[in-house]
mmCIF file of the C-alpha atoms, coordinates in Angstrom:
data_MODEL
# 
_entry.id   MODEL 
# 
loop_
_atom_site.group_PDB 
_atom_site.id 
_atom_site.type_symbol 
_atom_site.label_atom_id 
_atom_site.label_alt_id 
_atom_site.label_comp_id 
_atom_site.label_asym_id 
_atom_site.label_entity_id 
_atom_site.label_seq_id 
_atom_site.pdbx_PDB_ins_code 
_atom_site.Cartn_x 
_atom_site.Cartn_y 
_atom_site.Cartn_z 
_atom_site.occupancy 
_atom_site.B_iso_or_equiv 
_atom_site.pdbx_formal_charge 
_atom_site.auth_seq_id 
_atom_site.auth_comp_id 
_atom_site.auth_asym_id 
_atom_site.auth_atom_id 
_atom_site.pdbx_PDB_model_num 
ATOM 1  C CA . MET A 1 1  ? 24.604 67.732 27.590 1.00 0.00 ? 1  MET A CA 1 
ATOM 2  C CA . ARG A 1 2  ? 23.135 64.570 26.065 1.00 0.00 ? 2  ARG A CA 1 
ATOM 3  C CA . LEU A 1 3  ? 24.406 65.640 22.631 1.00 0.00 ? 3  LEU A CA 1 
ATOM 4  C CA . ILE A 1 4  ? 27.946 66.106 23.962 1.00 0.00 ? 4  ILE A CA 1 
ATOM 5  C CA . ARG A 1 5  ? 27.830 62.690 25.606 1.00 0.00 ? 5  ARG A CA 1 
ATOM 6  C CA . SER A 1 6  ? 26.598 61.070 22.385 1.00 0.00 ? 6  SER A CA 1 
ATOM 7  C CA . ILE A 1 7  ? 29.358 62.737 20.390 1.00 0.00 ? 7  ILE A CA 1 
ATOM 8  C CA . LEU A 1 8  ? 32.007 61.620 22.900 1.00 0.00 ? 8  LEU A CA 1 
ATOM 9  C CA . VAL A 1 9  ? 30.709 58.036 22.826 1.00 0.00 ? 9  VAL A CA 1 
ATOM 10 C CA . LEU A 1 10 ? 30.748 58.087 19.018 1.00 0.00 ? 10 LEU A CA 1 
ATOM 11 C CA . LEU A 1 11 ? 34.307 59.437 18.985 1.00 0.00 ? 11 LEU A CA 1 
ATOM 12 C CA . LEU A 1 12 ? 35.411 56.781 21.478 1.00 0.00 ? 12 LEU A CA 1 
ATOM 13 C CA . LEU A 1 13 ? 33.799 54.073 19.353 1.00 0.00 ? 13 LEU A CA 1 
ATOM 14 C CA . LEU A 1 14 ? 35.540 55.361 16.227 1.00 0.00 ? 14 LEU A CA 1 
ATOM 15 C CA . LEU A 1 15 ? 38.855 55.478 18.096 1.00 0.00 ? 15 LEU A CA 1 
ATOM 16 C CA . VAL A 1 16 ? 38.468 51.880 19.273 1.00 0.00 ? 16 VAL A CA 1 
ATOM 17 C CA . LEU A 1 17 ? 37.557 50.740 15.753 1.00 0.00 ? 17 LEU A CA 1 
ATOM 18 C CA . ALA A 1 18 ? 40.557 52.588 14.298 1.00 0.00 ? 18 ALA A CA 1 
ATOM 19 C CA . LEU A 1 19 ? 42.903 51.046 16.877 1.00 0.00 ? 19 LEU A CA 1 
ATOM 20 C CA . GLY A 1 20 ? 41.426 47.606 16.166 1.00 0.00 ? 20 GLY A CA 1 
ATOM 21 C CA . LEU A 1 21 ? 41.985 48.096 12.448 1.00 0.00 ? 21 LEU A CA 1 
ATOM 22 C CA . LEU A 1 22 ? 45.588 49.207 13.013 1.00 0.00 ? 22 LEU A CA 1 
ATOM 23 C CA . PHE A 1 23 ? 46.139 46.244 15.340 1.00 0.00 ? 23 PHE A CA 1 
ATOM 24 C CA . THR A 1 24 ? 44.800 43.872 12.682 1.00 0.00 ? 24 THR A CA 1 
ATOM 25 C CA . ILE A 1 25 ? 46.938 45.396 9.943  1.00 0.00 ? 25 ILE A CA 1 
ATOM 26 C CA . GLN A 1 26 ? 50.133 45.323 12.033 1.00 0.00 ? 26 GLN A CA 1 
ATOM 27 C CA . ASN A 1 27 ? 49.700 41.709 13.238 1.00 0.00 ? 27 ASN A CA 1 
ATOM 28 C CA . ASP A 1 28 ? 49.277 39.836 9.973  1.00 0.00 ? 28 ASP A CA 1 
ATOM 29 C CA . VAL A 1 29 ? 51.636 36.934 10.747 1.00 0.00 ? 29 VAL A CA 1 
ATOM 30 C CA . LEU A 1 30 ? 49.964 33.539 10.291 1.00 0.00 ? 30 LEU A CA 1 
ATOM 31 C CA . VAL A 1 31 ? 50.071 31.481 13.478 1.00 0.00 ? 31 VAL A CA 1 
ATOM 32 C CA . PRO A 1 32 ? 48.685 27.949 13.942 1.00 0.00 ? 32 PRO A CA 1 
ATOM 33 C CA . LEU A 1 33 ? 47.041 27.360 17.302 1.00 0.00 ? 33 LEU A CA 1 
ATOM 34 C CA . ASN A 1 34 ? 47.825 24.070 19.015 1.00 0.00 ? 34 ASN A CA 1 
ATOM 35 C CA . VAL A 1 35 ? 45.212 23.090 21.594 1.00 0.00 ? 35 VAL A CA 1 
ATOM 36 C CA . LEU A 1 36 ? 45.945 19.861 23.427 1.00 0.00 ? 36 LEU A CA 1 
ATOM 37 C CA . VAL A 1 37 ? 43.893 17.593 21.154 1.00 0.00 ? 37 VAL A CA 1 
ATOM 38 C CA . ALA A 1 38 ? 44.039 19.392 17.811 1.00 0.00 ? 38 ALA A CA 1 
ATOM 39 C CA . GLU A 1 39 ? 45.982 21.923 15.824 1.00 0.00 ? 39 GLU A CA 1 
ATOM 40 C CA . LEU A 1 40 ? 43.798 24.634 14.392 1.00 0.00 ? 40 LEU A CA 1 
ATOM 41 C CA . PRO A 1 41 ? 44.618 26.061 10.961 1.00 0.00 ? 41 PRO A CA 1 
ATOM 42 C CA . ALA A 1 42 ? 46.934 29.042 10.751 1.00 0.00 ? 42 ALA A CA 1 
ATOM 43 C CA . GLN A 1 43 ? 45.178 32.388 11.159 1.00 0.00 ? 43 GLN A CA 1 
ATOM 44 C CA . ARG A 1 44 ? 46.406 35.922 11.641 1.00 0.00 ? 44 ARG A CA 1 
ATOM 45 C CA . LEU A 1 45 ? 47.817 36.582 15.089 1.00 0.00 ? 45 LEU A CA 1 
ATOM 46 C CA . SER A 1 46 ? 45.365 39.454 15.501 1.00 0.00 ? 46 SER A CA 1 
ATOM 47 C CA . THR A 1 47 ? 42.472 37.065 14.820 1.00 0.00 ? 47 THR A CA 1 
ATOM 48 C CA . TRP A 1 48 ? 43.530 34.739 17.643 1.00 0.00 ? 48 TRP A CA 1 
ATOM 49 C CA . ILE A 1 49 ? 44.063 37.620 20.074 1.00 0.00 ? 49 ILE A CA 1 
ATOM 50 C CA . ILE A 1 50 ? 40.752 39.332 19.271 1.00 0.00 ? 50 ILE A CA 1 
ATOM 51 C CA . LEU A 1 51 ? 38.944 35.978 19.474 1.00 0.00 ? 51 LEU A CA 1 
ATOM 52 C CA . SER A 1 52 ? 40.457 35.316 22.899 1.00 0.00 ? 52 SER A CA 1 
ATOM 53 C CA . PHE A 1 53 ? 39.291 38.744 24.127 1.00 0.00 ? 53 PHE A CA 1 
ATOM 54 C CA . PHE A 1 54 ? 35.754 38.059 22.899 1.00 0.00 ? 54 PHE A CA 1 
ATOM 55 C CA . LEU A 1 55 ? 35.685 34.614 24.490 1.00 0.00 ? 55 LEU A CA 1 
ATOM 56 C CA . GLY A 1 56 ? 36.995 36.038 27.766 1.00 0.00 ? 56 GLY A CA 1 
ATOM 57 C CA . GLY A 1 57 ? 34.355 38.762 27.701 1.00 0.00 ? 57 GLY A CA 1 
ATOM 58 C CA . PHE A 1 58 ? 31.633 36.207 27.013 1.00 0.00 ? 58 PHE A CA 1 
ATOM 59 C CA . ALA A 1 59 ? 32.873 33.999 29.865 1.00 0.00 ? 59 ALA A CA 1 
ATOM 60 C CA . GLY A 1 60 ? 32.854 37.017 32.196 1.00 0.00 ? 60 GLY A CA 1 
ATOM 61 C CA . LEU A 1 61 ? 29.303 37.908 31.180 1.00 0.00 ? 61 LEU A CA 1 
ATOM 62 C CA . ALA A 1 62 ? 28.165 34.326 31.735 1.00 0.00 ? 62 ALA A CA 1 
ATOM 63 C CA . ALA A 1 63 ? 29.777 34.193 35.177 1.00 0.00 ? 63 ALA A CA 1 
ATOM 64 C CA . SER A 1 64 ? 28.330 37.543 36.225 1.00 0.00 ? 64 SER A CA 1 
ATOM 65 C CA . THR A 1 65 ? 24.888 36.520 34.962 1.00 0.00 ? 65 THR A CA 1 
ATOM 66 C CA . VAL A 1 66 ? 24.945 33.514 37.286 1.00 0.00 ? 66 VAL A CA 1 
ATOM 67 C CA . VAL A 1 67 ? 25.927 35.710 40.236 1.00 0.00 ? 67 VAL A CA 1 
ATOM 68 C CA . ILE A 1 68 ? 23.267 38.318 39.423 1.00 0.00 ? 68 ILE A CA 1 
ATOM 69 C CA . LEU A 1 69 ? 20.551 35.662 39.137 1.00 0.00 ? 69 LEU A CA 1 
ATOM 70 C CA . ARG A 1 70 ? 21.542 34.218 42.517 1.00 0.00 ? 70 ARG A CA 1 
ATOM 71 C CA . LEU A 1 71 ? 21.442 37.670 44.110 1.00 0.00 ? 71 LEU A CA 1 
ATOM 72 C CA . GLN A 1 72 ? 18.032 38.416 42.618 1.00 0.00 ? 72 GLN A CA 1 
ATOM 73 C CA . ALA A 1 73 ? 16.654 35.099 43.883 1.00 0.00 ? 73 ALA A CA 1 
ATOM 74 C CA . SER A 1 74 ? 18.054 35.833 47.338 1.00 0.00 ? 74 SER A CA 1 
ATOM 75 C CA . ARG A 1 75 ? 16.570 39.336 47.287 1.00 0.00 ? 75 ARG A CA 1 
ATOM 76 C CA . LEU A 1 76 ? 13.167 37.963 46.299 1.00 0.00 ? 76 LEU A CA 1 
ATOM 77 C CA . ARG A 1 77 ? 13.314 35.371 49.083 1.00 0.00 ? 77 ARG A CA 1 
ATOM 78 C CA . LEU A 1 78 ? 14.246 38.049 51.630 1.00 0.00 ? 78 LEU A CA 1 
ATOM 79 C CA . ARG A 1 79 ? 11.414 40.315 50.460 1.00 0.00 ? 79 ARG A CA 1 
ATOM 80 C CA . ARG A 1 80 ? 8.939  37.483 50.918 1.00 0.00 ? 80 ARG A CA 1 
ATOM 81 C CA . LEU A 1 81 ? 10.333 36.803 54.379 1.00 0.00 ? 81 LEU A CA 1 
ATOM 82 C CA . LEU A 1 82 ? 10.125 40.498 55.264 1.00 0.00 ? 82 LEU A CA 1 
ATOM 83 C CA . SER A 1 83 ? 6.531  40.676 54.064 1.00 0.00 ? 83 SER A CA 1 
ATOM 84 C CA . SER A 1 84 ? 5.661  37.597 56.106 1.00 0.00 ? 84 SER A CA 1 
ATOM 85 C CA . GLU A 1 85 ? 7.297  39.008 59.224 1.00 0.00 ? 85 GLU A CA 1 
ATOM 86 C CA . LYS A 1 86 ? 5.546  42.369 58.767 1.00 0.00 ? 86 LYS A CA 1 
ATOM 87 C CA . SER A 1 87 ? 2.170  40.680 58.538 1.00 0.00 ? 87 SER A CA 1 
ATOM 88 C CA . LYS A 1 88 ? 2.944  38.620 61.666 1.00 0.00 ? 88 LYS A CA 1 
ATOM 89 C CA . LEU A 1 89 ? 3.935  41.796 63.505 1.00 0.00 ? 89 LEU A CA 1 
ATOM 90 C CA . GLU A 1 90 ? 0.742  43.576 62.429 1.00 0.00 ? 90 GLU A CA 1 
ATOM 91 C CA . ARG A 1 91 ? -1.376 40.623 63.575 1.00 0.00 ? 91 ARG A CA 1 
ATOM 92 C CA . THR A 1 92 ? 0.446  40.562 66.920 1.00 0.00 ? 92 THR A CA 1 
ATOM 93 C CA . GLN A 1 93 ? -0.121 44.299 67.399 1.00 0.00 ? 93 GLN A CA 1 
ATOM 94 C CA . LEU A 1 94 ? -3.824 43.973 66.567 1.00 0.00 ? 94 LEU A CA 1 
ATOM 95 C CA . VAL A 1 95 ? -4.284 41.094 69.010 1.00 0.00 ? 95 VAL A CA 1 
ATOM 96 C CA . SER A 1 96 ? -2.484 42.886 71.846 1.00 0.00 ? 96 SER A CA 1 
ATOM 97 C CA . SER A 1 97 ? -4.502 46.105 71.440 1.00 0.00 ? 97 SER A CA 1 
# 
């Protein structure tokens, strides 16, 4: 089962690489990029599009990392609170017995 999964992942990776290569070959028009303060040198259209996908993916990873770190900190705080409350409950039960 693991071998089949590895083969399927490899085939998917090869398919994505082949599609990326075809995309790059088909979009070879040089396009300058004008960002408000500067005009970047002309590059292939495929270069700009692929670069924007990578930057968007990186921004998404950065944003999700911040959210995950906040959730982990909250979880740690709640575990400490739970542990504290459990120890208080145990002490209360020992005193009342």
